[in-house]
Phi, psi and omega in degrees: 000329184271358178085017183285327186301309178301326179292315177300320179297318176300323182292343174298338179265007180300152176280352181257117184294331175298319179293316178302315183296317179293320180294317181292326177296315179297315180295321177296321177296317180295313182296329182279355184291310179193172184297324180296316178294317178304312182294323178298314179297317177299315182291340176281353175093034181293328193300310181303310180291329178293317179294324177294319177298318179294331180282325188261337188292136175250359181268120183303321182291324177293317179298316179299313180295322181291318180288328174296316177298317179298320179296325177293332178282334186260342187299142183277077175277180178262109358275162176292162178292154174298127183302321181297335180281331184252345183300332176299344181277352186299320179298315180293317179299321180295327176289321181294339179295347178259010181291146174273352180275117185295328178292316178298314180299316180299313181289327175297320178292322177297324180297000000 
């Protein structure tokens, strides 16, 4: 309601990884609240910058937070997310399934 979600999504593109990590954590919390919030975050366009962050990040904590946020966007709550909204994440998720980080692997599987 206060307009924070689009701002947090913009911050995913920050040049400062600390800022990216905090923004992705906030977005994951919002998306994980309920299906309405999840759909709102998806409709605000989180997926392209989130997938780019997951592709480029070398910091384990950022990757863990980003894949956790992604799992909150993909989880089949009532109702489940529209497949067309989350299907672009399949390539990144399939790569994450080979991660040696158990937290990343667990959240990739939940997604």
